[in-house]
C-alpha positions in Angstrom: -14.8 27.7 -10.7 -14.2 23.9 -11.0 -11.3 24.4 -13.4 -9.7 26.9 -10.9 -10.1 24.5 -8.0 -8.5 21.7 -10.2 -5.6 24.0 -11.0 -4.9 24.7 -7.5 -5.1 21.0 -6.5 -2.7 19.9 -9.2 -0.3 22.8 -8.6 3.1 21.7 -7.3 4.5 23.0 -3.9 7.2 24.9 -5.9 4.6 26.7 -8.1 2.3 27.3 -5.0 5.3 28.8 -3.1 6.1 31.2 -6.1 2.4 32.1 -6.2 2.3 32.9 -2.5 5.6 35.0 -2.8 4.3 37.0 -5.7 1.0 37.8 -3.9 3.0 38.7 -0.9 5.3 41.2 -2.8 2.4 42.7 -4.6 0.3 43.2 -1.5 3.4 44.5 0.5 4.2 46.9 -2.4 0.7 48.3 -2.6 0.3 48.6 1.2 3.6 50.4 1.7 2.7 53.0 -1.0 -0.7 53.5 0.4 0.7 54.1 3.9 3.5 56.3 2.6 0.9 58.4 0.8 -1.2 58.6 4.0 1.9 59.8 6.0 2.7 62.4 3.4 -0.9 63.5 3.2 -1.0 63.9 7.1 2.2 66.0 6.9 0.7 68.3 4.2 -2.4 68.8 6.4 -0.2 70.0 9.3 1.7 72.4 6.9 -1.5 73.8 5.7 -2.7 74.3 9.2 0.3 76.7 9.9 0.6 78.3 6.4 -1.8 81.1 7.0 -0.3 82.0 10.3 3.2 82.1 8.9 2.1 84.6 6.1 0.8 87.1 8.8 4.2 87.2 10.2 5.8 88.0 7.0 7.9 91.3 6.5 7.2 93.5 3.7 9.9 95.7 2.1 9.5 98.2 -0.6 11.0 97.2 -3.9 12.6 99.9 -5.8 12.4 100.3 -9.5 15.4 100.5 -11.6 15.0 104.4 -11.7 14.9 104.5 -7.9 11.2 105.2 -7.5 9.2 103.3 -5.0 7.4 100.2 -6.4 3.7 99.5 -5.9 4.4 95.9 -5.0 5.9 94.2 -2.0 8.0 91.1 -1.5 7.1 88.8 1.5 9.5 86.6 3.0 9.6 84.4 6.2 11.9 85.3 9.1 12.0 81.7 10.5 11.3 78.1 9.7 7.6 77.2 9.7 8.2 74.2 12.1 9.0 76.7 14.8 5.3 77.6 14.7 4.2 73.8 15.3 2.8 72.9 18.8 4.8 70.2 20.5 2.1 67.7 19.7 1.8 68.7 16.1 5.7 68.6 15.8 5.7 65.1 17.3 3.1 63.8 14.9 4.8 65.5 12.0 8.1 63.8 12.8 6.4 60.5 13.4 4.6 60.7 10.0 7.9 61.4 8.4 9.5 58.4 10.2 6.6 55.9 9.3 6.7 57.2 5.7 10.2 55.8 5.5 9.8 52.8 7.7 6.4 51.6 6.3 8.0 49.9 3.3 10.3 47.4 5.1 7.8 46.9 7.8 5.0 46.0 5.3 7.2 43.7 3.6 8.2 41.9 6.8 4.6 41.6 8.1 3.4 40.2 4.7 6.3 37.8 4.6 5.4 36.5 8.1 1.7 36.2 7.2 2.4 34.5 3.9 4.7 32.0 5.6 2.0 31.1 8.1 -0.6 30.9 5.4 1.6 28.8 3.2 2.2 26.3 6.0 -1.4 26.3 7.0 -2.7 25.7 3.4 0.0 23.7 1.9 2.0 21.8 4.6 0.1 21.4 7.8 -2.7 19.0 6.7 -0.5 16.5 4.7 2.3 16.6 7.5 -0.5 15.8 10.1 -1.8 12.9 7.9 1.8 11.5 7.5 2.7 11.8 11.2 -0.6 10.0 12.2 0.1 7.4 9.6 3.6 6.9 11.0 2.3 6.7 14.6 -0.3 4.1 13.6 2.3 1.9 11.8 4.6 2.1 14.8 1.8 0.9 16.9 1.2 -2.0 14.5 -2.1 -0.6 13.5 -2.7 -0.9 9.8 -6.5 -0.5 9.7 -6.5 3.1 8.6 -6.4 5.0 5.3 -4.1 7.9 4.1 -6.3 10.3 2.2 -5.0 13.5 0.7 -6.6 14.7 -2.6 -4.0 17.3 -3.8 -1.7 16.2 -6.7 1.4 18.0 -5.4 4.5 16.4 -4.1 3.0 15.8 -0.6 0.0 14.4 -2.3 2.1 11.8 -4.2 4.0 11.1 -0.8 0.7 10.4 0.9 -0.4 8.1 -1.9 3.0 6.3 -1.7 2.4 6.0 2.1 -1.0 4.5 1.5 0.5 1.9 -1.0 3.1 1.1 1.7 0.4 0.7 4.4 -1.6 -1.6 2.2 1.6 -3.7 1.4 2.3 -3.8 5.1 -1.2 -4.9 5.9 -1.2 -7.7 3.2 2.2 -8.9 4.5 0.9 -8.9 8.0 -2.2 -10.8 6.9 -0.1 -13.3 5.0 2.3 -13.7 7.8 -0.6 -14.3 10.3 -2.2 -16.9 7.8 1.2 -18.6 7.6 1.5 -18.7 11.4 -2.0 -20.0 11.7 -1.4 -22.6 9.0 1.8 -23.7 10.7 -0.2 -24.1 14.0 -2.8 -26.2 12.2 -0.1 -28.2 10.4 1.7 -28.9 13.7 -1.5 -29.9 15.4 -2.4 -32.2 12.5 1.1 -33.7 12.4 1.0 -34.3 16.2 -2.4 -35.9 16.0 -1.3 -38.3 13.1 1.9 -39.2 14.9 0.1 -40.1 18.1 -1.2 -43.4 16.6 2.0 -44.9 15.3 3.8 -43.8 18.5 1.1 -45.4 20.7 1.4 -48.6 18.8 5.2 -48.7 18.8 5.2 -48.0 22.6 2.6 -50.7 23.3 4.5 -53.2 21.2 7.8 -52.5 22.6 6.4 -52.8 26.2 4.9 -56.2 25.2 8.2 -57.4 23.8 10.1 -56.3 26.9 7.6 -58.0 29.1 6.5 -61.1 27.4 9.2 -61.9 24.7 10.6 -64.9 26.7 7.1 -66.5 26.7 6.4 -65.5 23.0 6.8 -67.8 20.1 9.1 -66.8 17.3 6.3 -66.3 14.9 4.6 -63.9 17.3 7.8 -61.9 17.7 8.2 -61.7 13.9 4.7 -60.5 13.5 5.3 -57.7 16.3 8.5 -56.7 14.6 6.8 -56.4 11.3 4.1 -54.3 12.7 6.7 -52.0 14.4 8.6 -51.8 11.1 5.4 -50.7 9.3 4.7 -47.9 11.9 8.3 -46.8 11.8 8.1 -46.5 8.0 5.0 -44.4 8.4 6.8 -42.1 10.9 9.6 -41.7 8.2 7.0 -40.9 5.6 5.4 -38.3 7.9 8.8 -36.7 8.6 9.6 -36.6 4.9 6.2 -35.0 4.1 6.8 -32.3 6.6 10.3 -31.6 5.1 8.8 -31.6 1.6 6.1 -29.2 2.7 8.8 -26.8 4.2 10.7 -26.8 1.0 7.5 -26.0 -0.8 7.0 -22.9 1.2 10.6 -21.9 0.5 10.4 -22.8 -3.1 11.0 -19.9 -5.6 8.9 -19.8 -8.7 11.2 -19.9 -12.0 9.1 -18.4 -14.7 10.2 -18.8 -18.3 8.6 -18.5 -21.8 6.4 -21.7 -22.0 4.8 -23.0 -25.1 1.1 -23.7 -24.3 0.9 -26.4 -26.9 4.0 -28.1 -25.6 2.7 -28.1 -21.9 -0.7 -29.5 -23.0 1.2 -32.3 -24.9 3.0 -33.0 -21.6 -0.3 -33.2 -19.7 -1.7 -35.6 -22.3 1.3 -37.9 -22.0 1.0 -37.8 -18.2 -2.8 -38.5 -18.3 -2.2 -41.6 -20.5 0.2 -42.9 -17.8 -2.0 -42.1 -14.7 -5.5 -42.8 -16.0 -5.0 -46.2 -17.4 -8.1 -47.6 -15.7 -10.3 -44.6 -16.3 -11.7 -42.9 -19.4 -10.1 -39.6 -20.0 -11.7 -36.6 -21.9 -9.3 -33.6 -22.4 -10.6 -30.4 -23.7 -8.7 -27.3 -24.8 -10.8 -24.1 -24.2 -10.0 -20.5 -25.1 -6.3 -19.6 -25.6 -5.5 -16.0 -26.2 -1.8 -16.7 -26.6 0.5 -19.4 -27.3 3.3 -18.4 -25.2 3.2 -17.5 -21.4 5.8 -16.8 -18.8 5.3 -19.8 -16.5 7.0 -22.5 -14.3 6.1 -25.5 -16.1 7.5 -27.9 -13.4 5.0 -26.4 -10.9 2.2 -26.6 -13.2 2.9 -30.3 -13.9 3.3 -31.0 -10.2 -0.1 -29.6 -9.4 -1.8 -31.4 -12.4 -0.4 -34.7 -11.4 -1.7 -34.4 -7.9 -5.1 -33.3 -9.2 -5.2 -36.1 -11.7 -4.2 -38.8 -9.1 -7.0 -37.5 -6.9 -9.5 -37.8 -9.7 -8.4 -41.4 -10.5 -9.1 -42.4 -6.9 -12.7 -41.0 -6.7 -13.9 -41.3 -10.3 -16.5 -43.9 -11.2 -15.4 -44.3 -14.7 -14.3 -41.0 -16.4 -12.1 -38.0 -15.8 -12.5 -34.7 -17.5 -9.6 -32.2 -18.1 -10.0 -28.7 -19.6 -7.3 -26.2 -20.3 -7.4 -22.5 -21.1 -5.1 -19.6 -21.3 -6.6 -16.2 -21.1 -5.9 -12.8 -19.4 -2.3 -13.8 -19.0 -3.5 -16.8 -16.8 -3.1 -20.5 -17.4 -6.1 -22.5 -15.9 -6.6 -26.2 -15.5 -9.8 -27.9 -14.4 -9.9 -31.5 -13.4 -13.2 -33.2 -12.7 -14.6 -36.7 -12.3 -18.0 -38.4 -12.3 -17.7 -39.6 -8.8 -19.8 -38.5 -5.8 -18.2 -35.3 -5.4 -17.2 -33.2 -2.3 -19.1 -33.0 0.8 -20.0 -29.7 2.4 -17.2 -30.2 5.0 -14.7 -31.2 2.3 -15.2 -28.1 0.2 -13.9 -26.0 3.1 -11.5 -28.4 4.8 -10.0 -30.5 2.0 -7.3 -28.0 1.2 -6.0 -28.1 4.8 -2.9 -30.2 5.6 -3.4 -33.9 6.7 -7.1 -33.7 6.0 -8.8 -37.0 5.4 -12.6 -37.7 5.0 -14.3 -40.2 7.1 -14.0 -42.8 4.2 -10.2 -42.4 4.0 -9.2 -42.7 7.8 -7.7 -46.2 7.3 -5.9 -45.3 4.0 -2.2 -44.7 3.9 -2.2 -41.3 2.2 -1.5 -38.3 4.3 -4.2 -35.9 2.9 -1.5 -33.4 1.7 -2.2 -33.4 -2.0 -4.6 -30.5 -2.3 -2.8 -28.5 0.4 0.4 -28.8 -1.7 -1.5 -27.7 -4.9 -2.9 -24.8 -3.1 0.5 -23.6 -1.9 2.1 -23.9 -5.3 -0.8 -22.2 -7.1 -0.6 -19.3 -4.7 3.1 -18.9 -5.0 2.5 -18.8 -8.8 0.0 -15.9 -8.3 -3.0 -18.0 -8.9 -5.5 -20.0 -6.7 -7.0 -23.3 -6.2 -10.8 -23.8 -6.3 -13.0 -26.7 -5.2 -16.6 -27.2 -6.3 -19.1 -29.8 -7.4 -20.2 -30.3 -11.1 -21.6 -33.7 -11.7 -18.9 -34.9 -9.4 -15.7 -33.3 -7.9 -14.2 -30.5 -9.8 -10.9 -28.6 -9.0 -9.7 -25.5 -10.8 -6.0 -24.6 -10.6 -4.9 -21.2 -12.0 -1.4 -19.9 -12.6 -0.7 -16.2 -13.3 2.0 -15.2 -15.7 
């Protein structure tokens, strides 16, 4: 029974239609033959009813022998058609049965074709069409929280599964678009907040110059001008950072065959340059393959950012491990510093984030956010955790 159900589930619409047509023709043929036989049987019963009466009305004539003598036998014959003996009701029934005997065949075929069409639509087409129509209505209403489920393996089943894939893609795109919008809002809010301080300083200093410059000494004016110049430079850096961030979001990943040994060698050379004041321990872990299709420039940019952060927070040592498995290139950079706070584990990857210890520092808090954007654009992820100090893992999928 299970195999039969599986057969009908996996049967294509074309084969199902042929199966319905064959059954329709077989049923129509059998039904028409049966009804025709019933009509003929009814006519025979009416004939038998009047057969005896017609024999009583027969004329008898003597049959002469060849020698002219009378014969002992007689010959019976009818003087009129037996139908003339039928009553009007029986005659009507007899003619109707004759008509139906001829008409039942096309009538049965037409009725069976109509019923088969309805059954084929109900069994094969109605449910998937309703599912697809409902899915189209939900998508047009921007509602993507539904599922398209149809278990048959025919053409409409494949169409429903394609619709489900499209729904999932649209939902993921919608979620990603919403995330980008929210990220942009947070970025703009952080940017506006950080711009407020230098703008306030510039406004206050410019008002002071306009009001008191005649009474100020030359040295005081120079000090104010230098302060204003520093804040103007800070504003320029903010603007450049925003422009660079926008270019990062629009940046296309340029994958090419990359030698894992070669990129690890580049990482070692970079570490020798950046980690001059700290001890560096580099470890090569599991590598399933020596060649992966990666964007080495993106990997090096992320690595340099992570290494620079580790140098800032490490007490004395930095640890780097590299692995290539499951077609994914993974870099882990950790240090022996105090590690991330609970707040930093969730907030440090956001743009312009600074911990309470870094408020007075000149950096903008964009390093980890840039690394996160680049990792995700490369199909990977950025993960922050504590392991005897701060530990950051960057993954890049082939």
